[in-house]
C-alpha positions in Angstrom: -5.9 15.5 -1.1 -3.6 12.7 -2.0 -2.6 11.5 -5.4 -1.4 8.0 -5.6 0.2 6.4 -8.5 1.0 2.6 -8.8 3.1 0.5 -11.1 2.1 -3.1 -11.8 3.1 -5.4 -9.0 6.2 -7.5 -9.5 7.1 -11.0 -8.2 10.4 -10.8 -6.3 10.8 -14.2 -4.5 8.9 -17.4 -4.1 8.8 -18.8 -0.6 10.1 -22.4 -0.7 7.9 -25.1 0.7 4.8 -22.8 0.6 2.2 -21.6 -1.7 3.3 -17.9 -1.1 5.6 -15.4 -2.7 6.7 -11.8 -2.1 5.7 -9.1 -4.5 6.8 -5.5 -4.9 4.6 -2.6 -5.6 6.1 0.8 -6.6 4.0 3.6 -5.1 4.0 7.4 -5.5 2.2 9.5 -3.1 1.8 13.3 -3.8 0.4 15.8 -1.4 -1.8 17.8 -3.9 -3.6 20.2 -1.6 -2.5 20.3 2.0 -0.1 23.1 3.2 1.7 20.3 5.1 0.9 16.6 5.4 2.4 14.2 8.0 2.4 10.7 6.6 3.0 7.5 8.4 3.6 4.4 6.2 3.3 1.2 8.1 1.4 -2.2 8.0 -2.0 -0.4 8.5 -1.5 2.2 5.8 -2.7 0.1 2.8 -4.3 -3.1 1.9 -4.1 -5.1 -1.4 -7.1 -7.2 -2.2 -6.8 -10.1 -4.6 -9.3 -11.3 -7.1 -9.8 -14.3 -4.8 -11.0 -12.0 -2.1 -7.9 -12.0 0.2 -6.6 -8.9 1.9 -2.8 -8.4 2.3 -1.1 -5.7 4.3 2.4 -4.3 3.6 5.3 -5.8 5.4 7.9 -4.0 7.4 11.1 -4.3 5.3 13.3 -4.4 8.3 11.7 -7.7 9.3 12.6 -9.4 6.0 15.5 -11.7 5.3 16.5 -9.9 2.1 17.2 -6.4 1.0 14.9 -4.4 -1.2 16.0 -1.0 -2.6 14.0 2.2 -2.0 11.4 0.8 0.4 8.5 3.0 1.4 8.2 2.9 5.1 8.2 5.2 8.1 7.2 8.8 8.7 7.3 11.6 6.2 6.5 15.3 6.1 5.2 16.5 2.7 4.7 20.1 1.8 2.1 21.0 -0.9 3.0 19.4 -4.2 5.8 17.3 -2.7 5.8 13.6 -3.2 7.4 10.4 -1.7 8.1 7.3 -3.8 9.2 3.8 -3.0 8.3 0.1 -2.8 5.8 -1.7 -0.6 6.3 -5.3 -0.1 3.5 -7.9 0.3 3.5 -11.6 1.1 0.7 -13.2 -1.1 -0.5 -16.5 -2.4 1.2 -17.8 -5.5 -2.1 -17.4 -7.3 -2.4 -13.8 -6.5 -4.1 -11.5 -9.0 -4.5 -7.9 -8.0 -8.0 -6.4 -7.9 -7.9 -3.4 -5.6 -5.3 -1.4 -3.8 -6.6 0.7 -1.0 -4.7 3.5 0.8 -5.9 4.0 4.3 -3.4 6.3 5.7 -4.7 10.0 5.9 -7.0 10.2 2.9 -8.7 7.0 1.7 -7.8 6.2 -1.9 -9.0 3.1 -3.8 -7.4 2.0 -7.1 -8.8 -0.8 -9.1 -6.5 -3.0 -11.3 
């Protein structure tokens, strides 16, 4: 069983000459029940659904042209009651309003905003 905590998404950079921007979402993932959990965080691990009905996947931070501290990406091994915390980055429309965050890696967790 996973517990997932989210902070409010933050705008970090508008993309010039487009109607898109990058947002940052601080995520905390806690292994609440398993003896050991292997967690792989990548572009298929989560989806962010906007109020307009668009789905966005997290971006690989190593493929961006700017540096973000404490990114949450890669493979982790969590023992019971251990956690990992960091930032996921999404490229969204400027009009983005969060509706639902869905964690798809290992357990499925849905969080409504």
